[in-house]
PDB file of N, CA, C and O in Angstrom, chain B, residues numbered from 101:
ATOM      1  N   MET B 101     -83.795 199.442  34.626  1.00  0.00           N
ATOM      2  CA  MET B 101     -83.053 200.112  33.227  1.00  0.00           C
ATOM      3  C   MET B 101     -84.059 199.145  32.284  1.00  0.00           C
ATOM      4  O   MET B 101     -84.414 197.985  32.493  1.00  0.00           O
ATOM      5  N   ILE B 102     -84.440 200.197  30.989  1.00  0.00           N
ATOM      6  CA  ILE B 102     -84.832 199.400  30.322  1.00  0.00           C
ATOM      7  C   ILE B 102     -84.031 199.274  29.222  1.00  0.00           C
ATOM      8  O   ILE B 102     -83.423 200.304  28.930  1.00  0.00           O
ATOM      9  N   LEU B 103     -83.791 198.033  28.310  1.00  0.00           N
ATOM     10  CA  LEU B 103     -82.976 197.844  27.544  1.00  0.00           C
ATOM     11  C   LEU B 103     -83.561 198.043  25.922  1.00  0.00           C
ATOM     12  O   LEU B 103     -84.590 197.441  25.613  1.00  0.00           O
ATOM     13  N   ASP B 104     -83.000 198.740  25.108  1.00  0.00           N
ATOM     14  CA  ASP B 104     -83.465 199.150  23.958  1.00  0.00           C
ATOM     15  C   ASP B 104     -82.911 198.692  22.770  1.00  0.00           C
ATOM     16  O   ASP B 104     -82.310 199.469  22.027  1.00  0.00           O
ATOM     17  N   GLU B 105     -83.063 197.384  22.482  1.00  0.00           N
ATOM     18  CA  GLU B 105     -82.206 196.827  21.500  1.00  0.00           C
ATOM     19  C   GLU B 105     -83.010 197.534  20.050  1.00  0.00           C
ATOM     20  O   GLU B 105     -82.403 197.091  19.075  1.00  0.00           O
ATOM     21  N   LYS B 106     -83.607 198.022  19.813  1.00  0.00           N
ATOM     22  CA  LYS B 106     -84.161 198.957  18.425  1.00  0.00           C
ATOM     23  C   LYS B 106     -82.937 200.254  18.108  1.00  0.00           C
ATOM     24  O   LYS B 106     -82.529 200.756  17.061  1.00  0.00           O
ATOM     25  N   TYR B 107     -82.612 200.485  19.544  1.00  0.00           N
ATOM     26  CA  TYR B 107     -81.678 201.663  19.496  1.00  0.00           C
ATOM     27  C   TYR B 107     -80.113 200.983  18.841  1.00  0.00           C
ATOM     28  O   TYR B 107     -79.383 201.194  17.872  1.00  0.00           O
ATOM     29  N   ILE B 108     -80.138 200.318  19.701  1.00  0.00           N
ATOM     30  CA  ILE B 108     -78.566 199.181  19.336  1.00  0.00           C
ATOM     31  C   ILE B 108     -78.543 198.805  18.009  1.00  0.00           C
ATOM     32  O   ILE B 108     -77.486 198.867  17.380  1.00  0.00           O
ATOM     33  N   ASP B 109     -80.060 198.238  17.252  1.00  0.00           N
ATOM     34  CA  ASP B 109     -80.138 197.795  15.897  1.00  0.00           C
ATOM     35  C   ASP B 109     -79.992 199.045  14.791  1.00  0.00           C
ATOM     36  O   ASP B 109     -79.733 198.964  13.591  1.00  0.00           O
ATOM     37  N   GLU B 110     -80.228 200.127  15.543  1.00  0.00           N
ATOM     38  CA  GLU B 110     -80.303 201.231  14.635  1.00  0.00           C
ATOM     39  C   GLU B 110     -78.985 201.751  13.957  1.00  0.00           C
ATOM     40  O   GLU B 110     -78.548 201.906  12.816  1.00  0.00           O
ATOM     41  N   LEU B 111     -78.473 201.990  15.603  1.00  0.00           N
ATOM     42  CA  LEU B 111     -76.933 201.972  15.660  1.00  0.00           C
ATOM     43  C   LEU B 111     -75.949 201.136  14.890  1.00  0.00           C
ATOM     44  O   LEU B 111     -75.052 201.511  14.134  1.00  0.00           O
ATOM     45  N   ILE B 112     -76.268 200.060  15.202  1.00  0.00           N
ATOM     46  CA  ILE B 112     -75.442 199.149  14.254  1.00  0.00           C
ATOM     47  C   ILE B 112     -75.507 199.104  12.743  1.00  0.00           C
ATOM     48  O   ILE B 112     -74.575 199.003  11.946  1.00  0.00           O
ATOM     49  N   GLU B 113     -76.884 199.205  12.505  1.00  0.00           N
ATOM     50  CA  GLU B 113     -77.021 200.079  10.700  1.00  0.00           C
ATOM     51  C   GLU B 113     -76.186 200.915  10.555  1.00  0.00           C
ATOM     52  O   GLU B 113     -75.186 200.804   9.845  1.00  0.00           O
ATOM     53  N   TYR B 114     -76.595 202.143  11.414  1.00  0.00           N
ATOM     54  CA  TYR B 114     -75.658 203.357  11.275  1.00  0.00           C
ATOM     55  C   TYR B 114     -74.257 203.464  11.118  1.00  0.00           C
ATOM     56  O   TYR B 114     -73.791 204.409  10.481  1.00  0.00           O
ATOM     57  N   LEU B 115     -73.377 202.417  11.736  1.00  0.00           N
ATOM     58  CA  LEU B 115     -72.156 202.555  11.362  1.00  0.00           C
ATOM     59  C   LEU B 115     -71.793 201.626  10.176  1.00  0.00           C
ATOM     60  O   LEU B 115     -70.851 201.944   9.450  1.00  0.00           O
ATOM     61  N   ARG B 116     -72.571 200.374   9.923  1.00  0.00           N
ATOM     62  CA  ARG B 116     -72.334 199.397   8.951  1.00  0.00           C
ATOM     63  C   ARG B 116     -72.476 200.059   7.669  1.00  0.00           C
ATOM     64  O   ARG B 116     -71.641 199.891   6.781  1.00  0.00           O
ATOM     65  N   SER B 117     -73.773 201.009   7.487  1.00  0.00           N
ATOM     66  CA  SER B 117     -74.118 201.818   6.405  1.00  0.00           C
ATOM     67  C   SER B 117     -73.296 202.770   5.467  1.00  0.00           C
ATOM     68  O   SER B 117     -73.459 203.266   4.352  1.00  0.00           O
ATOM     69  N   GLY B 118     -72.317 202.792   6.465  1.00  0.00           N
ATOM     70  CA  GLY B 118     -71.172 203.968   6.272  1.00  0.00           C
ATOM     71  C   GLY B 118     -71.660 205.412   6.407  1.00  0.00           C
ATOM     72  O   GLY B 118     -70.842 206.319   6.258  1.00  0.00           O
ATOM     73  N   ASN B 119     -72.987 205.694   6.690  1.00  0.00           N
ATOM     74  CA  ASN B 119     -73.691 206.929   7.072  1.00  0.00           C
ATOM     75  C   ASN B 119     -72.446 207.622   8.204  1.00  0.00           C
ATOM     76  O   ASN B 119     -71.831 208.599   7.774  1.00  0.00           O
ATOM     77  N   LEU B 120     -72.141 207.169   9.449  1.00  0.00           N
ATOM     78  CA  LEU B 120     -71.121 207.534  10.146  1.00  0.00           C
ATOM     79  C   LEU B 120     -70.108 207.805   9.300  1.00  0.00           C
ATOM     80  O   LEU B 120     -69.966 209.028   9.334  1.00  0.00           O
ATOM     81  N   ALA B 121     -69.214 207.258   8.451  1.00  0.00           N
ATOM     82  CA  ALA B 121     -68.278 207.645   8.150  1.00  0.00           C
ATOM     83  C   ALA B 121     -68.440 208.812   7.087  1.00  0.00           C
ATOM     84  O   ALA B 121     -67.665 209.767   7.035  1.00  0.00           O
ATOM     85  N   GLU B 122     -69.275 208.678   6.440  1.00  0.00           N
ATOM     86  CA  GLU B 122     -69.971 209.904   5.825  1.00  0.00           C
ATOM     87  C   GLU B 122     -69.891 210.970   6.275  1.00  0.00           C
ATOM     88  O   GLU B 122     -69.304 211.937   5.790  1.00  0.00           O
ATOM     89  N   ASP B 123     -70.727 210.876   7.669  1.00  0.00           N
ATOM     90  CA  ASP B 123     -71.051 212.378   8.857  1.00  0.00           C
ATOM     91  C   ASP B 123     -69.537 212.935   9.018  1.00  0.00           C
ATOM     92  O   ASP B 123     -69.241 214.128   8.960  1.00  0.00           O
ATOM     93  N   PHE B 124     -68.897 212.183   9.168  1.00  0.00           N
ATOM     94  CA  PHE B 124     -67.463 212.412  10.040  1.00  0.00           C
ATOM     95  C   PHE B 124     -66.646 213.071   8.697  1.00  0.00           C
ATOM     96  O   PHE B 124     -65.849 213.988   8.897  1.00  0.00           O
ATOM     97  N   GLU B 125     -66.850 212.628   7.507  1.00  0.00           N
ATOM     98  CA  GLU B 125     -66.195 213.209   6.342  1.00  0.00           C
ATOM     99  C   GLU B 125     -66.406 214.740   6.469  1.00  0.00           C
ATOM    100  O   GLU B 125     -65.439 215.479   6.654  1.00  0.00           O
ATOM    101  N   TYR B 126     -67.669 215.213   6.369  1.00  0.00           N
ATOM    102  CA  TYR B 126     -68.239 216.329   5.722  1.00  0.00           C
ATOM    103  C   TYR B 126     -68.409 216.813   7.167  1.00  0.00           C
ATOM    104  O   TYR B 126     -69.097 217.833   7.172  1.00  0.00           O
ATOM    105  N   SER B 127     -68.016 216.431   8.421  1.00  0.00           N
ATOM    106  CA  SER B 127     -68.161 217.432   9.249  1.00  0.00           C
ATOM    107  C   SER B 127     -67.180 218.448   9.850  1.00  0.00           C
ATOM    108  O   SER B 127     -66.122 218.398   9.223  1.00  0.00           O
ATOM    109  N   THR B 128     -67.150 219.450  10.948  1.00  0.00           N
ATOM    110  CA  THR B 128     -66.617 220.423  11.462  1.00  0.00           C
ATOM    111  C   THR B 128     -65.434 219.481  12.229  1.00  0.00           C
ATOM    112  O   THR B 128     -65.683 218.306  12.496  1.00  0.00           O
ATOM    113  N   GLU B 129     -64.091 220.109  12.572  1.00  0.00           N
ATOM    114  CA  GLU B 129     -63.389 219.784  13.123  1.00  0.00           C
ATOM    115  C   GLU B 129     -63.893 219.369  14.507  1.00  0.00           C
ATOM    116  O   GLU B 129     -63.664 218.229  14.911  1.00  0.00           O
ATOM    117  N   GLU B 130     -64.612 220.307  15.294  1.00  0.00           N
ATOM    118  CA  GLU B 130     -64.982 220.040  16.801  1.00  0.00           C
ATOM    119  C   GLU B 130     -66.361 218.612  16.374  1.00  0.00           C
ATOM    120  O   GLU B 130     -66.480 217.659  17.144  1.00  0.00           O
ATOM    121  N   ARG B 131     -67.157 218.718  15.222  1.00  0.00           N
ATOM    122  CA  ARG B 131     -68.019 217.713  15.139  1.00  0.00           C
ATOM    123  C   ARG B 131     -67.257 215.985  15.218  1.00  0.00           C
ATOM    124  O   ARG B 131     -67.541 215.091  16.016  1.00  0.00           O
ATOM    125  N   ARG B 132     -66.421 215.965  14.296  1.00  0.00           N
ATOM    126  CA  ARG B 132     -65.476 214.747  14.319  1.00  0.00           C
ATOM    127  C   ARG B 132     -64.866 214.608  15.524  1.00  0.00           C
ATOM    128  O   ARG B 132     -64.764 213.433  15.874  1.00  0.00           O
ATOM    129  N   TYR B 133     -64.396 215.472  16.329  1.00  0.00           N
ATOM    130  CA  TYR B 133     -64.207 214.854  17.842  1.00  0.00           C
ATOM    131  C   TYR B 133     -65.419 214.373  18.746  1.00  0.00           C
ATOM    132  O   TYR B 133     -65.401 213.669  19.755  1.00  0.00           O
ATOM    133  N   GLU B 134     -66.188 214.804  18.258  1.00  0.00           N
ATOM    134  CA  GLU B 134     -67.360 214.373  19.406  1.00  0.00           C
ATOM    135  C   GLU B 134     -67.754 212.750  18.816  1.00  0.00           C
ATOM    136  O   GLU B 134     -68.197 211.833  19.508  1.00  0.00           O
ATOM    137  N   ILE B 135     -67.423 212.707  17.210  1.00  0.00           N
ATOM    138  CA  ILE B 135     -67.975 211.507  16.636  1.00  0.00           C
ATOM    139  C   ILE B 135     -66.879 210.036  17.343  1.00  0.00           C
ATOM    140  O   ILE B 135     -67.218 209.003  17.920  1.00  0.00           O
ATOM    141  N   LEU B 136     -65.372 210.631  16.917  1.00  0.00           N
ATOM    142  CA  LEU B 136     -64.667 209.844  17.950  1.00  0.00           C
ATOM    143  C   LEU B 136     -64.695 209.658  19.031  1.00  0.00           C
ATOM    144  O   LEU B 136     -64.645 208.495  19.430  1.00  0.00           O
ATOM    145  N   ASP B 137     -64.780 210.661  19.873  1.00  0.00           N
ATOM    146  CA  ASP B 137     -65.226 210.347  21.466  1.00  0.00           C
ATOM    147  C   ASP B 137     -66.683 209.192  21.430  1.00  0.00           C
ATOM    148  O   ASP B 137     -66.476 208.067  21.884  1.00  0.00           O
ATOM    149  N   PHE B 138     -67.626 209.409  21.072  1.00  0.00           N
ATOM    150  CA  PHE B 138     -68.576 208.683  20.884  1.00  0.00           C
ATOM    151  C   PHE B 138     -68.302 207.069  20.293  1.00  0.00           C
ATOM    152  O   PHE B 138     -68.950 206.182  20.847  1.00  0.00           O
ATOM    153  N   LEU B 139     -67.650 206.803  19.528  1.00  0.00           N
ATOM    154  CA  LEU B 139     -66.921 205.537  19.347  1.00  0.00           C
ATOM    155  C   LEU B 139     -65.713 205.257  20.000  1.00  0.00           C
ATOM    156  O   LEU B 139     -64.928 204.359  19.697  1.00  0.00           O
ATOM    157  N   GLU B 140     -65.596 206.122  20.969  1.00  0.00           N
ATOM    158  CA  GLU B 140     -64.409 205.330  22.102  1.00  0.00           C
ATOM    159  C   GLU B 140     -65.306 205.213  23.178  1.00  0.00           C
ATOM    160  O   GLU B 140     -65.015 204.442  24.092  1.00  0.00           O
ATOM    161  N   LYS B 141     -66.419 205.898  23.215  1.00  0.00           N
ATOM    162  CA  LYS B 141     -67.153 205.010  24.258  1.00  0.00           C
ATOM    163  C   LYS B 141     -67.811 203.615  24.233  1.00  0.00           C
ATOM    164  O   LYS B 141     -67.849 202.747  25.106  1.00  0.00           O
ATOM    165  N   LEU B 142     -68.418 203.653  22.738  1.00  0.00           N
ATOM    166  CA  LEU B 142     -68.543 202.542  22.343  1.00  0.00           C
ATOM    167  C   LEU B 142     -68.175 201.275  22.519  1.00  0.00           C
ATOM    168  O   LEU B 142     -68.803 200.270  22.852  1.00  0.00           O
ATOM    169  N   MET B 143     -66.693 201.537  22.154  1.00  0.00           N
ATOM    170  CA  MET B 143     -65.978 200.503  22.591  1.00  0.00           C
ATOM    171  C   MET B 143     -65.688 199.890  23.729  1.00  0.00           C
ATOM    172  O   MET B 143     -65.620 198.666  23.835  1.00  0.00           O
ATOM    173  N   GLU B 144     -65.408 201.096  25.097  1.00  0.00           N
ATOM    174  CA  GLU B 144     -65.845 201.040  26.480  1.00  0.00           C
ATOM    175  C   GLU B 144     -66.918 200.129  26.502  1.00  0.00           C
ATOM    176  O   GLU B 144     -66.826 199.014  27.015  1.00  0.00           O
ATOM    177  N   LEU B 145     -67.791 200.508  26.039  1.00  0.00           N
ATOM    178  CA  LEU B 145     -69.263 199.542  26.419  1.00  0.00           C
ATOM    179  C   LEU B 145     -69.097 198.298  25.955  1.00  0.00           C
ATOM    180  O   LEU B 145     -69.377 197.339  26.673  1.00  0.00           O
ATOM    181  N   GLY B 146     -68.608 198.135  24.663  1.00  0.00           N
ATOM    182  CA  GLY B 146     -68.363 196.486  24.453  1.00  0.00           C
ATOM    183  C   GLY B 146     -67.503 195.909  25.022  1.00  0.00           C
ATOM    184  O   GLY B 146     -67.595 194.684  24.940  1.00  0.00           O
ATOM    185  N   GLU B 147     -66.414 196.412  25.763  1.00  0.00           N
ATOM    186  CA  GLU B 147     -65.695 195.615  26.771  1.00  0.00           C
ATOM    187  C   GLU B 147     -66.359 195.200  28.201  1.00  0.00           C
ATOM    188  O   GLU B 147     -66.256 194.131  28.802  1.00  0.00           O
ATOM    189  N   VAL B 148     -67.098 196.421  28.569  1.00  0.00           N
ATOM    190  CA  VAL B 148     -67.797 196.178  29.742  1.00  0.00           C
ATOM    191  C   VAL B 148     -68.954 195.047  29.333  1.00  0.00           C
ATOM    192  O   VAL B 148     -69.138 194.099  30.095  1.00  0.00           O
ATOM    193  N   ALA B 149     -69.792 195.189  28.001  1.00  0.00           N
ATOM    194  CA  ALA B 149     -70.637 194.199  28.067  1.00  0.00           C
ATOM    195  C   ALA B 149     -69.933 192.800  27.938  1.00  0.00           C
ATOM    196  O   ALA B 149     -70.449 191.834  28.502  1.00  0.00           O
ATOM    197  N   ASP B 150     -68.804 192.660  27.236  1.00  0.00           N
ATOM    198  CA  ASP B 150     -68.143 191.329  27.278  1.00  0.00           C
ATOM    199  C   ASP B 150     -67.948 190.909  28.646  1.00  0.00           C
ATOM    200  O   ASP B 150     -68.158 189.706  28.802  1.00  0.00           O
ATOM    201  N   GLU B 151     -67.613 191.537  29.674  1.00  0.00           N
ATOM    202  CA  GLU B 151     -67.452 191.341  31.013  1.00  0.00           C
ATOM    203  C   GLU B 151     -68.245 191.012  31.788  1.00  0.00           C
ATOM    204  O   GLU B 151     -67.973 190.181  32.655  1.00  0.00           O
ATOM    205  N   ALA B 152     -69.458 191.590  31.677  1.00  0.00           N
ATOM    206  CA  ALA B 152     -70.767 191.285  32.191  1.00  0.00           C
ATOM    207  C   ALA B 152     -71.485 189.844  31.832  1.00  0.00           C
ATOM    208  O   ALA B 152     -72.093 189.068  32.570  1.00  0.00           O
ATOM    209  N   ALA B 153     -71.176 189.774  30.360  1.00  0.00           N
ATOM    210  CA  ALA B 153     -71.930 188.826  29.887  1.00  0.00           C
ATOM    211  C   ALA B 153     -70.737 187.409  30.253  1.00  0.00           C
ATOM    212  O   ALA B 153     -71.230 186.314  29.979  1.00  0.00           O
ATOM    213  N   THR B 154     -69.415 187.363  30.771  1.00  0.00           N
ATOM    214  CA  THR B 154     -68.918 186.274  31.051  1.00  0.00           C
ATOM    215  C   THR B 154     -69.217 186.133  32.331  1.00  0.00           C
ATOM    216  O   THR B 154     -69.409 185.002  32.776  1.00  0.00           O
ATOM    217  N   LYS B 155     -69.316 187.345  33.210  1.00  0.00           N
ATOM    218  CA  LYS B 155     -69.243 187.023  34.464  1.00  0.00           C
ATOM    219  C   LYS B 155     -71.337 186.310  34.966  1.00  0.00           C
ATOM    220  O   LYS B 155     -71.670 185.529  35.858  1.00  0.00           O
ATOM    221  N   ILE B 156     -72.056 186.909  34.115  1.00  0.00           N
ATOM    222  CA  ILE B 156     -73.396 186.136  34.016  1.00  0.00           C
ATOM    223  C   ILE B 156     -73.413 184.687  34.012  1.00  0.00           C
ATOM    224  O   ILE B 156     -73.775 183.903  34.889  1.00  0.00           O
ATOM    225  N   ILE B 157     -72.776 184.416  32.424  1.00  0.00           N
ATOM    226  CA  ILE B 157     -72.582 183.286  31.947  1.00  0.00           C
ATOM    227  C   ILE B 157     -71.807 182.321  32.884  1.00  0.00           C
ATOM    228  O   ILE B 157     -72.313 181.249  33.213  1.00  0.00           O
ATOM    229  N   PHE B 158     -70.803 182.634  33.234  1.00  0.00           N
ATOM    230  CA  PHE B 158     -69.926 181.703  34.168  1.00  0.00           C
ATOM    231  C   PHE B 158     -70.264 181.726  35.721  1.00  0.00           C
ATOM    232  O   PHE B 158     -69.442 181.347  36.555  1.00  0.00           O
ATOM    233  N   LYS B 159     -71.359 182.132  36.010  1.00  0.00           N
ATOM    234  CA  LYS B 159     -71.282 182.753  37.784  1.00  0.00           C
ATOM    235  C   LYS B 159     -71.433 181.298  38.309  1.00  0.00           C
ATOM    236  O   LYS B 159     -72.145 180.523  37.670  1.00  0.00           O
ATOM    237  N   ASN B 160     -70.865 180.926  39.327  1.00  0.00           N
ATOM    238  CA  ASN B 160     -71.048 179.794  40.199  1.00  0.00           C
ATOM    239  C   ASN B 160     -70.636 178.445  39.523  1.00  0.00           C
ATOM    240  O   ASN B 160     -71.279 177.410  39.694  1.00  0.00           O
ATOM    241  N   THR B 161     -69.620 178.524  38.817  1.00  0.00           N
ATOM    242  CA  THR B 161     -69.051 177.519  37.694  1.00  0.00           C
ATOM    243  C   THR B 161     -67.296 177.678  38.570  1.00  0.00           C
ATOM    244  O   THR B 161     -67.018 178.551  39.392  1.00  0.00           O
ATOM    245  N   GLN B 162     -66.475 176.717  38.143  1.00  0.00           N
ATOM    246  CA  GLN B 162     -65.079 176.892  38.312  1.00  0.00           C
ATOM    247  C   GLN B 162     -64.392 177.706  37.523  1.00  0.00           C
ATOM    248  O   GLN B 162     -63.461 178.374  37.974  1.00  0.00           O
ATOM    249  N   LEU B 163     -64.795 177.760  36.128  1.00  0.00           N
ATOM    250  CA  LEU B 163     -64.196 179.182  35.309  1.00  0.00           C
ATOM    251  C   LEU B 163     -64.645 180.300  35.512  1.00  0.00           C
ATOM    252  O   LEU B 163     -64.069 181.234  34.955  1.00  0.00           O
ATOM    253  N   GLY B 164     -65.858 180.590  36.402  1.00  0.00           N
ATOM    254  CA  GLY B 164     -66.328 181.615  36.727  1.00  0.00           C
ATOM    255  C   GLY B 164     -65.093 182.324  37.836  1.00  0.00           C
ATOM    256  O   GLY B 164     -64.541 183.424  37.830  1.00  0.00           O
ATOM    257  N   ALA B 165     -64.974 181.082  38.787  1.00  0.00           N
ATOM    258  CA  ALA B 165     -64.117 181.395  39.664  1.00  0.00           C
ATOM    259  C   ALA B 165     -62.671 181.775  39.174  1.00  0.00           C
ATOM    260  O   ALA B 165     -62.273 182.796  39.734  1.00  0.00           O
ATOM    261  N   PHE B 166     -61.973 181.351  38.477  1.00  0.00           N
ATOM    262  CA  PHE B 166     -61.252 181.596  37.384  1.00  0.00           C
ATOM    263  C   PHE B 166     -61.091 182.797  37.217  1.00  0.00           C
ATOM    264  O   PHE B 166     -60.313 183.488  37.874  1.00  0.00           O
ATOM    265  N   PHE B 167     -61.722 183.135  36.426  1.00  0.00           N
ATOM    266  CA  PHE B 167     -62.010 184.550  36.006  1.00  0.00           C
ATOM    267  C   PHE B 167     -61.515 185.424  37.073  1.00  0.00           C
ATOM    268  O   PHE B 167     -60.520 186.147  37.144  1.00  0.00           O
ATOM    269  N   GLU B 168     -62.797 185.081  38.159  1.00  0.00           N
ATOM    270  CA  GLU B 168     -62.598 186.171  39.486  1.00  0.00           C
ATOM    271  C   GLU B 168     -61.050 186.229  39.903  1.00  0.00           C
ATOM    272  O   GLU B 168     -60.475 187.316  39.972  1.00  0.00           O
ATOM    273  N   ASN B 169     -60.519 185.247  40.128  1.00  0.00           N
ATOM    274  CA  ASN B 169     -59.328 184.981  40.638  1.00  0.00           C
ATOM    275  C   ASN B 169     -58.248 185.733  39.812  1.00  0.00           C
ATOM    276  O   ASN B 169     -57.242 186.053  40.444  1.00  0.00           O
ATOM    277  N   ASN B 170     -58.295 186.033  38.621  1.00  0.00           N
ATOM    278  CA  ASN B 170     -57.506 186.496  37.721  1.00  0.00           C
ATOM    279  C   ASN B 170     -57.532 188.023  37.428  1.00  0.00           C
ATOM    280  O   ASN B 170     -56.677 188.691  36.846  1.00  0.00           O
ATOM    281  N   GLN B 171     -58.836 188.457  38.024  1.00  0.00           N
ATOM    282  CA  GLN B 171     -58.908 189.888  37.669  1.00  0.00           C
ATOM    283  C   GLN B 171     -58.617 190.800  39.313  1.00  0.00           C
ATOM    284  O   GLN B 171     -58.707 192.009  39.525  1.00  0.00           O
ATOM    285  N   LYS B 172     -58.279 189.754  40.208  1.00  0.00           N
ATOM    286  CA  LYS B 172     -57.773 190.470  41.203  1.00  0.00           C
ATOM    287  C   LYS B 172     -56.027 190.605  41.410  1.00  0.00           C
ATOM    288  O   LYS B 172     -55.565 191.271  42.336  1.00  0.00           O
TER     289      LYS B 172
END
């Protein structure tokens, strides 16, 4: 899988700039639901990324074993 950092940076800028809020404000109801679904997926992605980073950083450590045991 290719990691597209440029896309992530553009998405961050889109969210921070207020353009997303403006798009939401002037969109149809159907489009608003699409935007909300997209944001929900982004939040889910953040949670998954946090879990992956924790596993990668603490792999083969006592703290990593602690995290692993607490997830079971």
